[in-house]
Structures are given as structure tokens and as C-alpha cells.
C-alpha positions in Angstrom: 172.4 142.4 92.1 170.0 142.8 94.9 170.5 143.3 98.8 168.2 143.7 101.4 166.4 141.3 104.1 164.0 139.5 102.1 162.1 136.4 102.4 162.1 133.2 101.0 159.3 133.2 99.1 160.6 136.6 97.5 163.8 134.2 96.8 162.2 131.2 95.4 159.9 133.8 93.0 163.2 135.5 91.8 164.5 132.1 90.9 161.7 130.7 89.3 162.1 133.8 87.2 165.4 133.3 86.3 164.4 129.7 84.9 165.0 127.7 88.1 163.0 124.4 88.3 163.9 121.1 89.5 167.8 120.1 88.9 168.7 123.8 88.0 171.9 124.9 88.7 172.3 127.6 91.7 175.5 128.8 93.4 175.6 129.7 97.3 177.9 130.4 99.5 177.0 131.8 102.7 178.2 132.8 106.5 176.0 132.5 109.3 174.7 135.4 111.0 175.8 137.8 107.8 173.7 136.5 105.1 173.9 134.3 102.0 174.5 134.1 98.1 172.5 133.0 95.8 173.1 133.2 92.0 171.4 131.3 88.9 171.4 132.1 85.5 172.3 135.8 84.9 170.6 136.8 88.6 172.8 137.4 91.7 170.9 137.7 95.3 172.7 139.2 98.5 170.5 138.2 101.3 170.8 139.5 104.8 170.3 136.5 107.3 171.2 135.3 110.5 170.4 131.7 109.8 170.8 131.1 105.7 170.5 127.2 106.1 166.8 127.8 107.3 166.6 129.8 104.0 168.5 127.3 101.8 166.2 124.3 103.5 162.5 126.6 101.8 164.7 126.3 98.7 165.1 123.2 98.6 162.0 121.7 99.2 160.2 124.4 96.6 162.8 123.9 94.0 164.9 120.8 94.6 168.3 122.7 92.8 171.4 121.1 91.9 173.8 123.4 94.4 176.9 124.7 93.1 179.6 125.6 95.5 183.1 125.8 95.8 183.9 123.0 98.4 181.8 120.5 100.6 182.5 122.8 103.0 179.3 124.3 102.3 177.2 120.7 102.3 179.1 119.9 106.0 177.9 123.8 107.2 174.2 123.1 105.8 174.0 119.8 108.0 175.8 121.7 110.9 172.0 123.8 110.6 170.0 120.8 110.3 169.8 121.1 106.5 169.8 118.5 104.0 169.7 118.5 100.1 170.0 115.7 97.6 172.3 117.2 94.6 174.8 119.0 94.1 177.7 120.5 92.0 181.0 120.3 94.0 183.6 122.6 92.1 186.7 120.7 94.3 185.7 117.5 93.6 185.1 117.9 89.8 188.5 119.7 89.6 190.1 116.4 91.1 188.3 114.9 88.5 189.5 116.8 85.9 193.1 117.5 86.9 194.1 114.9 89.3 195.6 115.4 92.3 193.9 116.5 96.1 194.8 120.7 96.2 191.4 122.4 95.3 191.8 125.5 96.9 189.4 128.0 94.6 192.4 130.0 93.3 194.0 126.4 91.7 190.6 125.6 90.7 190.2 128.8 89.2 193.7 129.0 87.6 193.2 125.5 86.4 189.9 126.5 84.0 191.9 129.6 83.2 194.7 127.6 81.9 196.7 129.8 83.9 200.0 128.7 85.4 199.0 127.3 89.3 202.9 128.1 90.4 202.0 132.0 89.6 198.7 131.9 92.0 199.1 134.8 94.2 199.6 134.6 97.4 198.1 137.3 100.3 200.1 139.5 102.1 199.1 141.1 105.4 197.8 144.6 103.5 195.6 142.1 100.9 193.8 140.6 103.9 193.2 143.1 105.7 191.6 144.9 102.1 193.6 147.8 102.3 195.3 147.8 98.2 194.7 146.1 95.4 198.2 145.2 93.9 197.2 144.6 90.5 195.5 148.2 89.6 192.3 146.3 89.4 189.3 147.2 91.4 189.2 145.4 94.9 185.6 144.8 94.7 185.7 142.8 91.7 187.5 138.8 92.9 189.1 138.7 89.4 192.1 140.2 89.2 193.8 141.9 85.6 195.8 138.9 84.9 192.9 136.8 85.4 193.8 135.0 89.0 191.2 135.1 91.8 192.4 138.2 94.4 193.7 136.6 96.8 192.3 138.2 99.6 189.1 136.9 98.5 190.0 133.3 97.7 191.6 133.5 101.6 188.2 134.7 102.8 187.4 138.3 101.9 184.3 136.8 100.5 182.7 136.6 103.8 182.8 140.1 105.3 179.2 141.1 103.6 176.5 140.0 101.5 177.1 141.6 98.6 180.5 140.1 98.4 179.1 136.5 99.5 177.0 136.8 96.6 179.9 137.8 94.5 181.5 134.8 95.1 178.5 132.4 94.7 178.6 134.4 91.2 182.3 133.8 90.5 181.3 129.7 91.6 178.7 129.7 89.2 181.0 131.1 86.5 183.8 128.4 87.8 180.5 125.5 87.2 180.1 126.9 83.6 184.1 126.4 82.6 184.3 123.1 84.4 181.3 122.1 82.0 183.1 123.8 78.8 186.3 121.1 79.8 184.2 118.5 80.4 182.5 119.2 77.2 185.7 119.0 75.2 187.1 115.8 76.8 186.6 112.1 75.5 186.4 109.3 77.7 184.8 106.4 77.5 182.3 106.8 79.8 179.6 109.7 80.6 182.4 112.7 82.2 179.1 114.8 83.0 177.4 112.1 85.0 180.7 111.1 86.7 181.2 115.2 87.6 177.8 114.7 89.0 178.1 111.0 91.2 181.6 112.4 92.5 179.9 115.5 93.6 177.6 113.7 95.4 179.4 111.4 96.7 181.3 114.5 98.6 178.0 115.2 99.9 177.5 111.6 101.2 180.8 111.8 102.8 179.9 114.7 104.6 176.6 113.2 105.9 179.0 109.8 106.9 180.9 112.4 108.9 178.1 114.2 110.4 175.7 110.9 111.0 178.5 108.2 112.3 178.3 104.7 112.6 175.9 103.0 115.2 178.0 101.4 117.8 177.2 98.8 120.9 180.1 100.8 123.3 179.4 97.7 125.7 180.3 94.9 123.3 183.3 97.0 122.0 184.3 97.2 125.2 184.3 94.1 125.7 185.9 92.7 122.7 188.9 95.4 123.2 189.5 93.7 126.8 189.7 90.6 125.0 192.9 91.4 123.0 194.4 94.6 125.4 193.2 93.6 128.6 191.1 95.2 130.9 190.5 99.3 131.0 194.0 100.9 132.7 192.8 102.8 136.3 196.1 105.2 135.6 199.4 105.5 133.2 201.0 103.1 135.9 198.4 100.1 135.7 198.9 100.9 131.4 202.5 100.3 131.9 201.7 97.1 134.2 199.2 95.7 131.6 201.8 96.3 128.5 204.5 94.8 130.5 202.3 91.6 130.9 201.8 91.5 127.6 205.0 92.0 126.2 206.2 89.0 128.9 204.5 86.2 126.9 206.6 86.7 124.0 210.1 87.5 125.8 209.4 84.9 127.9 209.5 82.2 125.0 213.3 83.6 124.0 214.9 83.6 127.5 218.5 85.7 127.5 217.1 87.9 124.7 216.5 91.5 125.8 214.4 93.8 123.0 211.6 96.2 122.3 208.8 94.6 120.9 208.2 97.4 119.1 211.2 97.9 117.1 211.2 96.2 113.3 215.1 96.0 113.6 215.4 94.3 116.9 212.7 91.6 116.1 214.1 90.6 113.0 217.4 90.3 114.7 215.8 88.6 117.4 214.6 86.1 114.7 217.8 85.9 113.2 219.3 84.7 116.2 217.1 82.1 116.6 217.6 80.7 113.2 214.9 82.6 110.9 215.8 85.0 108.5 213.5 87.2 107.0 213.6 90.5 104.8 211.1 92.4 106.8 209.1 91.1 110.0 205.2 91.5 108.4 202.7 89.2 109.7 202.4 87.5 106.7 205.7 86.7 106.3 206.1 85.5 109.5 202.8 83.2 109.6 204.4 80.9 107.5 207.2 80.4 110.0 204.4 79.8 112.7 205.6 76.2 113.2 209.2 77.0 113.3 209.5 78.8 116.7 206.7 79.0 119.8 208.1 82.6 119.8 205.9 83.2 116.2 202.6 82.3 117.0 203.2 84.6 120.3 204.4 87.2 118.5 201.9 87.7 116.1 199.0 87.0 118.8 201.1 90.3 120.7 201.0 92.4 117.6 197.3 91.9 117.5 196.5 92.6 121.0 199.2 95.8 120.7 197.1 96.7 117.9 194.0 97.1 120.2 195.9 98.3 122.8 197.4 101.4 120.6 194.8 101.9 117.9 191.8 100.0 118.5 191.6 100.4 121.9 189.3 102.4 124.9 190.9 105.7 123.8 189.9 105.0 120.6 186.3 104.3 121.4 186.2 107.8 124.3 187.6 109.9 121.3 185.5 109.2 118.3 182.3 107.6 119.8 179.4 110.3 120.7 177.0 110.2 123.4 174.8 109.2 120.8 176.8 105.8 120.6 177.9 106.9 117.3 181.2 106.3 116.0 182.3 109.3 113.9 185.5 109.6 111.4 186.0 112.7 108.7 185.3 111.0 105.2 186.8 112.1 102.0 185.2 111.5 98.2 188.6 111.0 96.8 192.2 109.8 97.8 193.8 112.1 95.8 194.9 109.1 93.5 192.4 106.5 92.0 189.7 108.2 93.5 188.7 105.7 96.5 186.9 106.8 99.1 188.8 107.4 102.5 188.1 108.0 106.2 190.1 108.7 109.0 189.5 107.3 112.4 190.5 103.7 111.2 186.8 103.3 110.2 188.6 101.5 106.9 191.0 99.3 108.8 188.7 98.3 112.1 189.4 94.6 112.9 187.2 92.2 112.0 187.1 90.9 115.6 185.3 94.3 115.9 182.5 93.9 113.5 180.1 92.4 116.3 180.0 95.7 118.1 178.5 97.7 114.9 175.2 96.8 115.8 171.3 98.4 114.3 170.3 100.6 116.7 166.8 99.8 118.3 163.5 99.2 115.9 166.4 99.7 113.1 167.8 96.9 110.6 171.2 96.9 108.3 171.2 96.2 104.8 174.7 95.1 103.9 175.5 94.9 100.2 179.1 93.5 98.7 179.9 93.7 95.3 180.8 90.7 93.5 184.0 89.8 91.7 183.9 93.9 90.8 187.3 94.8 89.7 187.2 91.9 87.0 183.9 93.0 86.0 184.8 96.6 85.8 187.6 95.6 83.2 185.2 93.4 81.0 182.8 96.6 81.1 185.4 99.6 80.7 187.6 97.3 77.7 184.4 96.3 76.0 185.6 93.2 75.6 182.8 90.5 74.0 184.5 87.8 75.6 184.8 88.8 78.8 181.5 90.2 79.1 179.9 87.4 78.3 181.7 85.8 81.1 180.8 88.6 83.7 177.2 87.5 82.3 177.6 85.0 85.0 177.2 85.2 88.8 180.7 83.8 89.1 182.8 85.1 86.7 185.5 83.2 87.0 184.1 79.4 86.1 183.6 80.3 82.2 187.2 82.2 82.0 188.5 78.6 83.9 186.7 76.5 81.1 187.8 78.9 78.2 191.4 79.0 79.2 191.2 75.2 80.1 192.4 75.0 83.8 190.7 75.0 87.3 189.0 77.8 88.5 191.3 79.1 91.2 194.1 79.1 88.5 191.6 81.2 86.4 191.3 83.9 89.1 194.9 84.2 89.9 195.5 84.5 86.1 192.6 87.9 85.7 194.2 89.5 88.8 197.6 88.8 87.8 196.7 90.6 84.6 195.4 94.0 86.4 197.9 93.9 89.3 201.1 93.3 87.3 202.3 89.4 88.3 203.8 87.9 85.4 205.9 84.6 87.4 204.6 81.7 88.3 201.1 80.1 87.5 199.7 83.2 87.2 202.2 83.9 83.8 201.4 81.0 82.3 197.9 81.1 82.2 198.2 85.0 81.5 199.3 83.6 77.9 196.2 81.8 77.5 194.1 85.4 78.4 195.9 87.0 76.3 194.3 85.0 73.2 191.1 84.2 74.9 190.0 88.3 75.9 192.5 90.2 73.4 190.3 93.7 74.0 190.7 93.4 77.4 194.4 92.5 77.6 194.8 95.1 75.4 193.7 97.9 77.5 195.8 96.9 80.2 198.8 97.1 78.0 197.4 100.6 76.7 197.3 101.7 80.2 201.0 100.0 81.4 202.8 101.5 78.0 201.2 104.7 79.2 202.0 104.7 82.8 205.8 103.6 82.0 206.2 106.0 79.5 205.3 108.9 82.0 201.8 110.0 80.2 198.9 110.7 82.2 195.8 108.5 81.9 192.1 109.1 82.2 189.9 106.6 83.7 186.3 105.0 82.0 184.9 108.1 83.8 187.1 110.6 83.1 189.6 111.0 86.3 193.1 112.1 85.4 195.8 109.8 86.6 199.2 111.8 86.6 202.0 109.9 87.0 205.1 111.5 88.4 208.9 112.3 87.0 212.0 110.2 87.1 213.9 111.5 89.9 216.8 113.6 89.4 220.1 111.8 89.0 219.3 108.3 89.3 220.8 105.1 88.9 220.1 103.2 85.9 218.7 100.7 88.1 216.5 103.1 89.6 215.5 104.6 86.5 214.3 101.0 85.2 212.1 100.6 88.9 210.3 103.7 88.5 209.3 103.3 84.8 208.0 99.6 85.9 206.2 101.0 89.0 204.6 103.8 86.8 203.7 100.9 84.3 202.2 98.9 86.8 200.2 101.8 89.0 198.1 103.2 85.5 197.3 99.4 84.6 196.0 99.0 88.1 194.7 102.7 88.8 192.4 102.6 85.7 190.6 99.6 86.8 190.7 100.4 90.4 189.9 104.2 89.4 187.0 103.2 87.5 185.4 100.4 90.3 185.4 103.6 92.9 183.5 105.7 90.3 181.3 102.8 89.5 180.9 102.3 93.8 180.2 106.1 94.0 177.5 105.8 91.6 175.9 103.2 93.1 175.6 105.0 96.4 174.7 107.9 95.3 172.2 106.0 93.7 171.1 104.5 96.9 171.1 107.3 99.4 168.7 109.0 96.9 166.6 106.1 96.2 166.3 104.9 99.8 165.7 108.5 101.7 162.1 107.9 101.4 162.5 104.4 103.2 164.1 106.4 105.6 167.6 104.2 104.6 170.6 106.1 105.5 174.1 104.6 104.5 176.3 104.1 107.5 179.5 102.6 106.0 181.0 102.6 102.3 183.8 100.1 102.5 185.6 100.2 99.2 182.9 97.5 97.8 180.9 97.3 100.4 177.6 99.4 101.3 176.2 99.3 105.3 172.7 100.7 104.8 170.7 101.3 108.5 166.7 101.5 108.1 163.3 100.7 110.1 163.2 97.1 110.7 160.2 97.0 108.5 161.6 98.6 105.5 164.4 96.1 105.8 163.1 93.9 103.1 162.4 97.1 100.9 165.9 98.3 101.3 167.6 95.0 100.4 165.6 94.9 97.1 166.6 98.6 96.5 170.2 97.8 96.8 169.5 95.2 93.9 167.7 97.8 92.3 170.3 100.4 92.1 172.9 98.3 91.2 171.0 97.2 88.0 170.0 100.5 87.3 173.9 102.0 88.4 175.0 99.6 86.0 172.6 100.4 83.2 173.6 104.4 83.1 177.5 103.6 83.8 177.9 101.2 80.3 177.2 103.7 77.1 176.9 100.8 74.9 173.6 98.6 74.3 171.8 96.4 76.6 173.0 92.9 74.9 176.9 94.2 75.4 176.6 95.4 79.1 178.6 93.6 81.6 176.5 92.1 84.5 177.2 93.3 88.3 176.3 91.3 90.9 175.9 92.1 95.0 175.5 89.8 97.8 172.3 91.2 100.0 171.3 90.1 103.3 169.6 91.7 106.4 171.6 91.8 109.7 171.4 93.4 113.3 175.2 93.2 113.6 178.2 93.7 110.8 179.6 89.9 111.9 176.9 88.6 111.1 177.2 89.2 106.9 178.7 86.2 105.1 182.5 86.8 104.6 
């Protein structure tokens, strides 16, 4: 192992000697002020330097490797230094793909790859953290214990103490990557699992960028919108209480003689019963059908909207999450721990539609927005390889040929297809489902197989290879509870294989846009389930809009492993806008 203060050219030369060129695997760990470790092939380098991000930027420019790291923390740390890289292999992201769940500490990743019981992962004690003892009789300078587990004091941060340790930790990460590749080679799934691992890693890198870059916001417009619902900005706590009381009074005055806390669902439900409206709960969608039954329903629904702005998307929200650069920031995650959908904090995924006029392109920029059309039924056609459903998916409107084949109205066909994926079996959907079984038997068998596996408590994998684990039946349930648990697992598995595959497809598309759009100055600023929002220079708007469609076509071709004539067509509504609200709903 080389340990020295070296130049970037020397590190690059060593990597080239190890056979590293564009796309080659280079593991990296770093600690600002101490140095970084670089491992590639059989070579490991420990480099002393105060600003490791600068050195990594030089390697990136010269070689464009695929960086290997334990988690997205490295990508985030690089962004903090101003360094951006193109590709990576994120061990934590790939672990979630292969083994399911959310927890991805280095010790858990390593134990799973070595077929060790995760429950036996050793924990650090005080002496371990101080580096005073090696309790397994092995070499404390070795990250791996004699029982095969990672040494806890290394896994919990002891690798940061010196350039030599940093380098050994990088070498251990590279070893873990090789073990993950072996796992991937040994698994058989519908799609390309190795490609999914790469795109999931890139999606986590995109999440780090989304977190760092933020969403452009017209703060003045946002304040106007908030004021229209929540009222004026409170001067102080007393003024805030006054505004709150006025908001409540607009509902309470319609039910004189009743005293209640509008923020208590139980009290609201009891009040509704007293005026003759009986509902199992007070969710807004359930109350909507009673809007004409009593004036208080409309006032209550309006109050809830106003209250949501005051409590969740109000002035405090703007002040907390919008920086001096007028970018709204939340922490992004590449996987929700379940089916693998991207998630974000700060309410970005649940932002009210009324706030979309405040999401605006910055001066000299334009927003390119793309929304995937009928994504889940198209995913079903692709992952099941049902030729009849794939033929329907060749049309811009998938539901029209389905309706024609079933001999029903388009609206009924849409309900039936969605019901097949979400588990509804009654009403009009139930009747139309019988037609689906005969018209699209391969697709329906794909869903039924997942459903039966879920009911039996067996884990399933998505088309791209994500493990979806089922939960056990709780101890001592009643027979009714057990039936409900079994049915719930079946419904989850049936939907998750489609929703999970859709998430994989979306992320593969997003990271393709990220890579292809960089030369045009395009920057992804929002990923919302099946919708991309990209900011770019105004004079590149048309090129970026075309790129969104081209990348969709490229992703679809790579994502489907069969010959082109059997491939499903994926479509997107693409538009150039100045404000998010200008996009067609």
C-alpha cells in the first residue's frame, strides 16, 4: 500500500497502471483534512491531503471511473466540496435491492454478503471505539474479524483515523462490491439486475444532487398563495392565535351550541353524528359526498385546506426550507424501503397543487416537464410479456384498445386494469376483470402469481430484481385477523411488483436524463413519482424537451430484454413552461 503526499497525476498514473479507464471500478473513502483511500484492481493507495475532493475531481476528469462507496454520504460530501461525478456503485443502494428493507450499515451489508446472521453483527463497546482491544484475537488493524464480521470499531468510524485506515476501508468496499456482483450473477430475474444496480446507484447520486441543489421557488408568489389560505403572516404568537381563532370561527358559527376542537377527528365525527351525518371516519374524500347535506361540511373542508397551509405549508415552511438562493430543499432518498420509490422530506412530494405557481424557472432558464402516461399498466404489459397487452400498449392511449377487446366503455376498461393491479374485485371492476382474465391471461397470471406468493408469506422480486419481503403473521391472532393479514400480504405483493418495477423504470429514465442532459446545462429539480421537472437554459429548452423523449425511448429499449417487436411503448407528455402550474394536469 502506497502512503504518501502525492500529486493527482501520480494517483491517476497508478490507476491507469491497474487497468482503470472509463467506467472502471474505483473504490474511494475520504476524510477532509486527513486524506483519502483509493482501491482499484489489486492496487490500494493511501493519500494524505487536506482536500480530497479536489483530487477526486481530477481523477474524475481524467478517467471517468465508476466510483464505489459504502453509501451516498460520500456523494453528498463530494457535492459539499463542489465536486460532481458521473457514475457510482453505491453499496447501500445495491444492498437494499438485493436484500430488501432500509437498513444498510456497512456491518449489515458485509454480513449479508458473507451469509452471516445479521443478528450477530458485533456492536462497539467503549474500549473498541478507543481502539484499545481486539476482542476476537485477530489483528485490530484488519477491518474483518476472525469470525468474518466487520470489526465494529472500524464499521463505526475507526477507519477515519489515518490515511492507511481510510485506504483499507476503500479496499474493503471494493471487496464488498465484488461480492455483490457475484450475488447478482447468481440471481435470475425478469430484467437486467446488474443494470438495475447501476441505475439505483445513480439514482442515489441524483438524490444527493437534488438535496444539494434544491427546487427553484418564487418566494414572493409563495407568500401570496400562503396568505390566500392561511391569512397574513403573524406578527407574534398572540397574533397567530388570533388568526387561528378566526379560522376556526368560520366553521363553528355554522353549528351554534356545539363546542369542539376542530383538530380532533373524534370530536368532529361526534359533531357530525349530532347533525345527522354518520361516517366511519372524517377523511376529506369521505366528507366530500355530504357537501350539500349541511353548510358546515363545505366550511370544514375549506378549513382543513387553510389549516394545512397554516400548519404544514405556511410561512415557517418557507423560512425553514428555502435558502438565500431561493431554492427549496428537502433531503431526498432513492428508496422508500418497500417497493423502491424515491422519497423526499420537507413535504416536496405532498406540496399542494395551489403552490405550483410558486415553482418557477430562474431568470434565463426554462422548465422542461415530462409526465409518464399510463405508466403502471404499461409496466404490467412489459414485465408480464403478455403480447396482447403489449399490443394495446403500442397505442398512445392503452385503455382504448383494451376497451374494444373487452367490449366495454373506456372508463370501465380503465377501472378494470387498475383494479387488477390494486386488488379491487367488486362492482363494475369485478365484472370487467372476468374479461381481462380471458383477454390478457399472461398478464393476469403474473399478478396472480405475485398475489399467491404474498398470501403464503413468500418474498417476491420485481422485474428489475428488488427483493420485496413479506411480513409474518403476528403471534396469537384471531382467525379473522389472520385472514386479513394473509389477504393484505397478497394485495401488497400484487401491487408492489408493478409499483416497484415502475419505480425502477422511472429512476432508470431519470438518471439517463441526468447523464445526457449535463452537456446542455439541464438540471433535474424534481422527481414526483412518474414526473420529471428539469431546469435548463432558455435557448436549450427545445433540445432538452426532445432529450426527455429520446431518453425515454432509450430507457425502454434497454429495460426490456426481448426483441424490439415485442417491446412495450412508453409515452410521456412533455412541455416547456415557466411555472410548474402551467403544465397540463
